[in-house]
C-alpha positions as CSV (number, residue, x, y, z in Angstrom):
1,X,141.9,56.5,78.7
2,X,139.2,54.1,77.6
3,X,136.7,55.7,75.3
4,X,133.7,54.6,77.4
5,X,135.3,56.0,80.6
6,X,136.1,59.2,78.7
7,X,132.5,59.6,77.4
8,X,131.1,58.9,80.9
9,X,133.3,61.6,82.4
10,X,132.5,64.0,79.6
11,X,128.8,63.4,80.2
12,X,129.2,64.0,83.9
13,X,131.1,67.2,83.3
14,X,128.5,68.4,80.9
15,X,125.7,67.7,83.3
16,X,127.5,69.4,86.1
17,X,128.2,72.5,84.0
18,X,124.6,72.5,82.8
19,X,123.3,72.2,86.3
20,X,125.5,75.1,87.4
21,X,124.3,77.3,84.6
22,X,120.7,76.4,85.2
23,X,120.9,77.1,88.9
24,X,122.7,80.4,88.3
25,X,120.1,81.5,85.9
26,X,117.4,81.2,88.5
27,X,119.5,82.2,91.5
28,X,118.2,84.8,93.9
29,X,120.1,88.1,93.4
30,X,122.4,88.6,96.3
31,X,123.1,92.3,95.6
32,X,120.4,94.9,95.5
33,X,121.8,96.4,92.3
34,X,120.8,93.1,90.6
35,X,117.1,93.5,91.6
36,X,114.9,95.2,89.0
37,X,111.2,96.1,89.1
38,X,108.6,94.3,87.1
39,X,106.8,96.3,84.3
40,X,103.7,96.4,86.5
41,X,105.7,97.9,89.4
42,X,107.2,100.5,87.1
43,X,103.7,101.5,85.9
44,X,102.3,101.5,89.4
45,X,105.0,103.8,90.7
46,X,104.2,106.2,87.9
47,X,100.7,106.5,89.3
48,X,102.2,108.2,92.5
49,X,99.0,109.1,94.2
50,X,96.0,106.9,95.1
51,X,93.1,106.9,97.6
52,X,91.5,104.2,99.8
53,X,87.8,104.5,100.6
54,X,86.3,103.3,103.8
55,X,82.5,103.1,103.8
56,X,80.2,100.6,105.6
57,X,78.1,100.1,108.8
58,X,80.8,102.0,110.8
59,X,79.8,105.1,108.7
60,X,76.3,105.0,110.2
61,X,77.3,104.1,113.8
62,X,80.0,106.6,114.5
63,X,82.7,103.9,114.8
64,X,86.2,103.2,113.6
65,X,86.3,99.5,114.5
66,X,83.2,97.4,113.9
67,X,82.8,94.2,115.9
68,X,80.7,92.3,113.4
69,X,77.4,92.7,115.3
70,X,75.9,95.6,113.4
71,X,72.5,95.0,111.9
72,X,72.8,95.2,108.0
73,X,69.7,97.5,108.2
74,X,71.8,100.3,109.4
75,X,73.5,100.5,106.0
76,X,71.3,102.8,104.0
77,X,72.9,105.7,102.2
78,X,70.2,108.1,100.9
79,X,72.2,109.8,98.2
80,X,74.9,107.4,97.2
81,X,76.9,108.8,94.2
82,X,80.3,107.3,93.5
83,X,80.8,109.7,90.6
84,X,80.8,112.6,93.1
85,X,83.6,110.8,94.9
86,X,85.5,110.4,91.6
87,X,85.2,114.1,90.7
88,X,86.8,115.0,94.0
89,X,89.5,112.3,93.6
90,X,90.3,113.4,90.1
91,X,90.5,117.0,91.1
92,X,93.1,116.1,93.7
93,X,95.3,114.6,91.1
94,X,95.0,110.9,92.3
95,X,95.4,108.2,89.7
96,X,93.9,105.1,91.4
97,X,91.2,104.0,93.8
98,X,91.2,101.1,96.3
99,X,87.8,100.3,97.7
100,X,87.4,98.6,101.0
101,X,85.1,95.8,99.9
102,X,85.1,94.2,103.3
103,X,86.5,95.7,106.6
104,X,87.2,93.8,109.8
105,X,83.5,93.8,110.7
106,X,82.9,91.3,107.9
107,X,80.2,93.3,106.1
108,X,80.5,92.9,102.4
109,X,79.8,95.8,100.0
110,X,79.0,93.6,97.1
111,X,76.2,90.9,96.9
112,X,78.4,88.0,97.7
113,X,77.1,84.5,97.5
114,X,79.2,83.5,100.5
115,X,77.2,85.2,103.3
116,X,74.0,87.2,103.9
117,X,76.0,89.7,105.9
118,X,76.2,92.2,103.0
119,X,74.5,94.9,101.1
120,X,71.9,92.4,99.9
121,X,70.5,92.3,103.5
122,X,70.4,96.1,103.8
123,X,67.5,98.4,102.8
124,X,69.7,100.2,100.3
125,X,68.4,99.6,96.8
126,X,66.1,97.0,98.4
127,X,69.0,94.7,98.8
128,X,69.8,94.7,95.0
129,X,72.7,97.1,95.1
130,X,76.4,96.6,94.6
131,X,78.7,99.3,96.1
132,X,81.9,97.7,94.7
133,X,80.5,97.4,91.2
134,X,79.3,101.0,91.1
135,X,82.5,102.4,92.5
136,X,84.5,100.3,90.0
137,X,82.4,101.6,87.1
138,X,82.7,105.2,88.3
139,X,86.5,105.0,88.7
140,X,86.9,103.7,85.2
141,X,84.6,106.4,83.8
142,X,86.9,109.0,85.3
143,X,90.0,107.2,84.0
144,X,91.1,106.0,87.4
145,X,92.6,102.6,88.1
146,X,90.7,100.4,90.5
147,X,91.6,98.0,93.3
148,X,90.1,96.4,96.4
149,X,90.8,95.6,100.0
150,X,89.4,92.4,101.4
151,X,90.1,92.2,105.1
152,X,91.4,88.7,106.2
153,X,90.2,89.4,109.7
154,X,86.4,88.9,109.9
155,X,84.7,89.6,113.2
156,X,81.3,88.4,112.0
157,X,81.8,85.2,110.1
158,X,81.3,82.1,112.4
159,X,83.7,80.0,110.3
160,X,86.6,82.4,111.3
161,X,87.4,80.2,114.3
162,X,88.0,77.2,111.9
163,X,91.1,78.1,109.8
164,X,90.4,75.5,107.1
165,X,86.8,76.5,106.6
166,X,87.4,80.2,106.8
167,X,90.2,80.0,104.3
168,X,87.8,78.4,101.8
169,X,85.3,81.2,102.6
170,X,87.8,83.9,102.1
171,X,89.1,82.4,98.9
172,X,85.6,82.2,97.5
173,X,85.0,85.9,98.3
174,X,88.3,86.8,96.7
175,X,87.3,84.8,93.6
176,X,84.2,86.9,93.2
177,X,86.1,90.2,93.4
178,X,88.8,89.0,91.2
179,X,86.5,87.7,88.5
180,X,83.6,90.2,88.4
181,X,85.0,93.7,88.7
182,X,87.5,94.1,85.9
183,X,91.2,94.6,86.1
184,X,92.5,95.2,89.6
185,X,95.5,97.4,89.8
186,X,96.1,96.8,93.5
187,X,95.0,94.3,96.1
188,X,95.4,95.4,99.7
189,X,96.4,92.6,102.1
190,X,97.2,93.0,105.8
191,X,97.3,91.1,108.9
192,X,95.3,93.4,111.1
193,X,93.8,91.5,114.0
194,X,93.7,87.7,113.7
195,X,92.5,86.4,117.1
196,X,94.9,83.5,116.7
197,X,93.9,82.7,113.2
198,X,96.9,81.8,111.0
199,X,96.2,83.1,107.4
200,X,97.1,80.9,104.5
201,X,98.8,83.7,102.5
202,X,100.3,81.5,99.9
203,X,96.8,80.2,99.0
204,X,95.4,83.8,99.0
205,X,98.0,84.9,96.5
206,X,97.6,81.8,94.4
207,X,93.9,82.4,94.2
208,X,94.4,86.1,93.3
209,X,97.0,85.3,90.6
210,X,94.7,82.8,89.0
211,X,92.4,85.5,87.8
212,X,94.4,88.7,88.2
213,X,98.1,87.9,87.3
214,X,99.1,91.5,86.9
215,X,97.6,92.9,90.2
216,X,100.1,94.3,92.7
217,X,99.8,93.1,96.2
218,X,100.2,95.6,99.1
219,X,101.3,94.0,102.3
220,X,103.4,94.6,105.4
221,X,107.1,93.9,105.0
222,X,106.6,90.9,107.3
223,X,104.5,89.3,104.5
224,X,107.7,89.5,102.5
225,X,107.3,86.9,99.8
226,X,103.7,87.6,99.1
227,X,103.8,91.4,98.4
228,X,104.8,93.6,95.6
229,X,104.3,96.8,97.5
230,X,105.3,97.4,101.1
231,X,103.6,99.4,103.9
232,X,105.7,102.4,104.9
233,X,105.3,101.5,108.6
234,X,103.1,104.3,109.8
235,X,99.7,105.9,109.2
236,X,101.1,109.4,109.2
237,X,102.0,109.2,105.5
238,X,105.7,109.9,106.1
239,X,108.5,108.2,104.1
240,X,112.1,108.2,105.3
241,X,114.2,110.9,103.5
242,X,116.4,108.2,101.9
243,X,114.0,105.6,100.5
244,X,115.2,102.4,98.8
245,X,113.0,100.2,96.7
246,X,114.9,97.0,97.3
247,X,114.6,95.5,100.8
248,X,116.3,92.5,102.4
249,X,114.6,90.0,104.6
250,X,116.6,87.0,105.8
251,X,119.1,87.5,103.0
252,X,116.4,87.5,100.3
253,X,116.0,90.6,98.2
254,X,112.9,92.0,96.6
255,X,111.8,95.1,94.8
256,X,109.1,96.4,97.2
257,X,108.3,100.2,96.7
258,X,106.7,101.9,99.7
259,X,103.1,103.0,99.9
260,X,102.3,105.6,102.6
261,X,98.7,105.5,103.8
262,X,97.1,108.3,105.8
263,X,93.5,109.5,106.2
264,X,92.4,112.9,105.0
265,X,90.9,113.4,108.4
266,X,93.4,113.0,111.3
267,X,93.2,109.6,112.9
268,X,89.9,108.8,111.3
269,X,89.4,106.3,108.4
270,X,85.6,106.3,108.6
271,X,83.2,109.3,108.6
272,X,82.1,110.6,111.9
273,X,79.5,113.4,112.6
274,X,80.6,116.7,114.0
275,X,84.2,116.0,113.0
276,X,85.2,119.0,110.9
277,X,88.1,119.9,113.1
278,X,89.9,116.7,112.0
279,X,90.1,117.7,108.3
280,X,93.8,118.1,107.4
281,X,94.7,121.6,106.2
282,X,96.0,122.4,102.8
283,X,99.5,123.1,104.3
284,X,99.3,119.7,106.0
285,X,98.6,118.1,102.7
286,X,101.4,119.9,100.8
287,X,103.9,118.8,103.5
288,X,102.5,115.3,103.1
289,X,103.0,115.4,99.4
290,X,106.7,116.4,99.8
291,X,107.2,113.7,102.5
292,X,105.7,110.9,100.5
293,X,105.8,111.4,96.7
294,X,108.7,113.8,97.2
295,X,110.7,110.9,98.9
296,X,110.1,108.3,96.2
297,X,107.0,106.8,97.9
298,X,103.4,106.4,96.9
299,X,100.7,108.5,98.7
300,X,97.6,106.6,99.6
301,X,95.1,109.1,101.0
302,X,92.1,107.7,103.0
303,X,88.7,109.1,102.1
304,X,85.4,108.6,104.0
305,X,82.0,109.2,102.4
306,X,79.4,110.3,104.8
307,X,76.1,108.6,105.8
308,X,74.4,110.2,102.7
309,X,76.9,108.2,100.5
310,X,78.7,111.4,99.4
311,X,82.1,112.9,100.1
312,X,81.5,115.7,102.6
313,X,81.5,119.0,101.0
314,X,84.5,120.2,102.9
315,X,86.4,117.1,102.0
316,X,85.6,117.5,98.3
317,X,86.7,121.1,98.4
318,X,89.9,120.3,100.2
319,X,90.8,117.7,97.6
320,X,90.2,120.3,94.8
321,X,92.4,122.8,96.6
322,X,95.1,120.2,97.1
323,X,95.2,119.3,93.4
324,X,95.2,122.9,92.3
325,X,98.1,123.7,94.8
326,X,100.2,120.8,93.6
327,X,99.7,121.9,90.0
328,X,100.6,125.5,90.9
329,X,103.8,124.3,92.6
330,X,105.1,121.5,90.4
331,X,103.1,121.8,87.2
332,X,104.9,121.7,83.9
333,X,104.4,125.4,83.3
334,X,106.2,126.2,86.6
335,X,109.4,124.2,85.7
336,X,112.2,126.7,85.3
337,X,114.4,124.1,83.7
338,X,112.4,124.6,80.5
339,X,114.1,127.9,80.2
340,X,117.6,126.3,79.7
341,X,119.7,127.4,76.8
342,X,119.9,124.9,74.0
343,X,122.6,122.4,74.7
344,X,123.4,118.7,74.5
345,X,120.3,116.9,73.3
346,X,120.9,114.1,75.8
347,X,120.7,116.7,78.7
348,X,117.6,118.2,77.2
349,X,115.8,114.8,77.7
350,X,115.8,115.4,81.4
351,X,114.5,119.0,81.1
352,X,111.5,118.4,78.8
353,X,108.7,117.6,81.2
354,X,108.4,114.2,79.4
355,X,108.7,111.2,81.7
356,X,109.1,108.9,78.7
357,X,112.5,110.5,77.9
358,X,115.6,110.4,80.0
359,X,119.3,111.4,80.3
360,X,121.8,108.7,80.8
361,X,125.3,109.0,82.2
362,X,128.1,107.4,80.2
363,X,127.8,103.6,80.2
364,X,129.6,102.0,83.1
365,X,130.1,105.2,85.0
366,X,129.7,105.5,88.7
367,X,130.0,109.3,88.9
368,X,128.5,111.8,86.5
369,X,127.1,115.3,86.3
370,X,124.0,116.8,84.5
371,X,124.4,120.5,84.0
372,X,121.7,123.1,83.1
373,X,122.6,126.6,81.8
374,X,120.4,129.6,81.5
375,X,120.7,132.8,79.4
376,X,120.2,134.8,82.6
377,X,120.2,133.9,86.3
378,X,117.1,132.2,87.7
379,X,115.7,132.3,91.2
380,X,114.7,128.9,92.6
381,X,114.2,127.2,96.0
382,X,113.0,123.7,95.1
383,X,114.4,120.9,92.9
384,X,112.6,117.8,91.6
385,X,114.5,114.8,90.4
386,X,113.1,111.6,89.0
387,X,115.2,108.5,88.3
388,X,114.4,106.0,85.6
389,X,113.9,102.7,87.5
390,X,113.5,100.2,84.8
391,X,117.1,99.2,85.2
392,X,117.0,99.4,89.0
393,X,117.7,102.1,91.6
394,X,121.3,103.1,90.9
395,X,121.9,106.6,92.5
396,X,123.4,106.3,95.9
397,X,124.6,109.8,96.6
398,X,124.1,113.2,94.9
399,X,124.3,116.9,95.3
400,X,122.5,119.8,93.7
401,X,125.1,122.6,93.0
402,X,125.2,126.1,91.6
403,X,128.1,127.9,90.0
404,X,128.9,131.0,92.1
405,X,131.3,132.4,89.5
406,X,134.4,130.7,91.0
407,X,133.3,127.4,92.4
408,X,130.5,124.9,92.5
409,X,128.5,125.4,95.7
410,X,126.3,122.7,97.2
411,X,122.7,123.7,98.0
412,X,121.2,120.3,98.7
413,X,122.5,116.7,99.1
414,X,121.1,113.3,99.6
415,X,121.5,109.6,98.9
416,X,118.5,108.0,97.3
417,X,116.6,109.5,94.4
418,X,114.2,106.7,93.3
419,X,111.0,107.5,91.6
420,X,110.9,111.1,92.7
421,X,112.9,113.3,95.0
422,X,111.9,116.8,96.0
423,X,114.5,119.0,97.7
424,X,113.7,122.3,99.5
425,X,116.4,124.9,100.3
426,X,116.9,128.6,100.8
427,X,116.3,130.6,97.6
428,X,119.2,130.6,95.2
429,X,120.1,132.7,92.1
430,X,122.3,131.2,89.4
431,X,122.7,130.8,85.7
432,X,124.4,127.4,86.0
433,X,123.0,124.5,88.0
434,X,124.0,120.9,88.1
435,X,123.0,117.5,89.5
436,X,126.2,116.0,90.7
437,X,125.8,112.2,91.0
438,X,128.6,111.4,93.4
439,X,128.0,107.6,93.5
440,X,125.9,105.2,91.4
441,X,126.0,101.5,91.1
442,X,125.6,101.7,87.4
443,X,125.2,104.5,84.9
444,X,122.6,106.9,86.3
445,X,119.4,107.4,84.3
446,X,117.5,110.7,85.1
447,X,114.0,111.2,83.7
448,X,113.6,114.8,85.0
449,X,115.7,117.5,86.7
450,X,113.3,120.3,87.4
451,X,113.7,123.6,89.3
452,X,111.0,125.7,90.9
453,X,110.5,128.9,92.8
454,X,107.7,128.2,95.2
455,X,108.3,130.4,98.3
456,X,107.6,133.5,96.1
457,X,104.1,132.1,95.2
């Protein structure tokens, strides 16, 4: 072969191989086991419990849905104290706060330069106040992460009927929130309402990422490529028993953990007078915890300050009761696995109440067991399992089993574990308990395997 021809073919081959490798390195994963969370998503899932706060003209008008015609003068809380909110939130055990900076009525809770339909036109603080700013500062004072919701739907702004002009308006509002209120852990984004308006979601995300590259975006599954967190699909705060973090839309896979939003008061996101009967009971909230956080999801509880600008006394007390009850049920001191007899140090890393450590199944395994032994039999009726997700969600099927002296007996079984799985079953007595991972796509990594006796409390 002529040298020039040979070199030309060699060059073509090299370029073809390079193109193939380059393309493969950026190819979209085609199997869910190949999809891993970002470090920001891992950190967010560890927060587990957040609140979203609704406060605005609706609070003063006994409304859930504002139509954008409310006079800004109605907004005048007489005892506004966001630190009182944060004390209640902290007592509940929540780790982050999302403030509704603008709801669908278009009224802005910060002194935006884009419209006069905001707190600067209200009598509160003589038009010099900033609800978003004070809430952000209070949240950080109490070591709570902070985020915002900026409703795309705007029933007040005249430019809303002009998509191009409104998109500029919305982006300018977003710029203010993204630049002036510190790090945003979460940005809520939804498509509620629209009145025919087609939102420019790519532009919205581009604008946000310019100033807040690490913020996680909450969005409906339909807004697939724009979100980092997905809406669970209901406002009851219920996650499916088997909850997977990777979802598929049109053959494209993404890590989208579920956030389950539900109000503290049944069906009400805003405060209403004479509404005490709607406050969820403590048993309601405990069930909610097990059906959201206990199914690998995130609990987002809706809070509604009253027309004084305070959390109602009963709401604050219920939050305190909720936090105390969760600590009493699942606190480190209640974990019976701590009583295990000294054994394999690797196993001990899943029994130590330390989420930074974990037990790993043998490399490359698809089936494994994690056994816990006790010096004397323990009584238990709940189990809590957390999977390390940095390498993906690998467990596909598991059982919790006890040794009855002759055989291993199953007391609970499921498929997904994910960030956290809480199993409830009739009381058991055993001195040997194991987590039997029947199927995993890769070596299972378990941060915690905890046992509790709750029904005796």
